[in-house]
C-alpha positions in Angstrom: 42.7 66.7 12.7 41.1 67.2 16.0 39.5 64.4 17.9 36.2 66.2 18.0 35.3 65.9 14.3 32.6 63.4 15.1 29.0 64.7 14.8 26.2 63.1 16.9 23.3 61.9 14.7 20.0 60.8 16.2 17.6 58.8 14.1 14.0 58.6 15.2 11.7 56.0 13.7 8.0 55.9 13.8 6.8 52.6 15.0 3.4 51.3 13.7 0.8 49.8 15.9 0.6 46.1 16.6 -2.4 45.7 14.4 -0.7 47.4 11.5 2.4 45.3 11.8 0.3 42.1 11.6 -1.6 43.0 8.4 -0.7 41.2 5.2 0.2 44.4 3.5 2.6 45.5 6.3 4.3 42.1 6.2 4.7 42.2 2.4 6.1 45.8 2.6 8.6 44.7 5.3 9.7 41.7 3.2 10.2 44.0 0.1 12.4 46.3 2.2 14.5 43.4 3.3 13.5 43.7 6.9 13.4 40.6 9.2 9.9 39.2 9.5 9.2 36.6 12.2 6.2 34.4 11.9 5.1 31.7 14.3 2.0 29.5 14.5 0.6 29.0 17.9 -1.1 25.6 18.7 -4.7 26.1 19.9 -4.1 29.8 20.3 -6.7 31.4 22.5 -8.4 28.1 23.4 -7.9 25.6 26.1 -7.7 22.4 24.0 -5.0 20.6 26.0 -7.4 18.5 28.0 -10.2 17.9 25.5 -11.2 14.3 25.1 -12.2 13.5 21.5 -14.4 10.7 20.3 -11.4 9.0 18.7 -9.6 8.6 22.0 -12.2 6.3 23.5 -12.4 4.4 20.2 -8.6 3.9 20.3 -8.8 2.7 23.9 -11.4 0.0 22.9 -9.2 -1.1 20.0 -7.9 -4.6 20.7 -6.8 -5.8 17.2 -3.1 -6.3 16.8 -2.0 -4.5 13.6 1.2 -5.4 11.8 2.6 -5.0 8.3 2.4 -7.8 5.7 5.7 -9.5 5.3 7.2 -11.3 2.3 6.1 -14.9 2.3 8.9 -17.4 3.1 8.1 -19.2 -0.2 9.2 -16.0 -2.1 12.4 -15.8 0.0 13.2 -19.4 -1.0 12.6 -18.6 -4.7 14.9 -15.6 -4.5 17.6 -17.7 -2.8 17.3 -20.5 -5.4 17.2 -18.1 -8.3 20.2 -16.2 -7.0 22.2 -19.4 -6.4 21.3 -20.7 -9.9 22.8 -17.6 -11.4 25.9 -18.0 -9.2 25.3 -14.7 -7.4 25.9 -13.8 -3.8 23.5 -11.6 -1.9 25.9 -8.8 -2.3 26.3 -9.4 -6.1 22.5 -9.4 -6.5 22.1 -6.3 -4.4 24.7 -4.5 -6.5 23.0 -5.6 -9.7 19.7 -4.1 -8.7 21.1 -1.0 -6.9 20.0 -2.0 -3.4 21.7 -2.8 -0.1 22.7 -6.4 0.6 20.6 -6.1 3.8 17.5 -5.7 1.6 18.2 -9.0 -0.2 18.9 -10.8 3.2 15.5 -9.5 4.6 13.6 -10.6 1.5 15.2 -14.1 1.7 14.4 -14.4 5.4 10.8 -13.2 4.9 11.3 -10.2 7.2 11.0 -7.5 4.5 7.8 -5.5 3.9 7.1 -6.1 0.2 7.9 -3.3 -2.2 6.8 -3.8 -5.8 9.8 -1.8 -7.2 12.3 -4.0 -5.4 10.4 -7.2 -6.2 10.4 -6.2 -9.9 14.1 -5.6 -9.9 14.8 -8.9 -8.2 12.5 -10.7 -10.7 14.4 -9.3 -13.7 17.8 -10.0 -12.1 17.1 -13.7 -11.3 14.6 -14.3 -14.1 11.8 -15.8 -11.9 8.4 -14.5 -11.0 8.0 -13.5 -7.3 4.4 -12.0 -7.5 1.1 -13.4 -8.5 0.0 -17.0 -8.7 3.0 -18.3 -10.7 5.7 -17.7 -8.1 8.9 -19.4 -9.1 8.2 -19.7 -12.8 10.5 -18.1 -15.3 9.5 -14.6 -16.4 8.8 -15.6 -20.0 6.5 -18.5 -19.0 2.9 -18.2 -18.0 -0.3 -17.4 -19.7 0.1 -15.7 -23.1 -2.3 -12.9 -24.0 -3.7 -12.9 -27.5 
């Protein structure tokens, strides 16, 4: 075998125009062939929207109201604590029973948690006391009966 057995092969490809490569059909064809297709979305392309002041900006500047999330009332936290202690459960035991973290129970008892109806429902069933509505602290089976 001689070392000059290699043949030189030149492959010429026809490149399409930029407009053709951007058409939907060209993109779909390239994807079917398995070619790499790069897409990018440009923010405010072709426009100078960086320094536009909208109506909402002035409205937000005038806003003075302090907004905050509603927290669990301390009364509810005390009911959770009493119900848990009556059942002989620690915060960790109660959390394990309802598939939540012990930190969640601590936050609810301290009144720092943002109320979540799913978590409140699980705690209600675990300790057997109502935590929502007007009858806070009553047993779950008590209350007005519907006919």
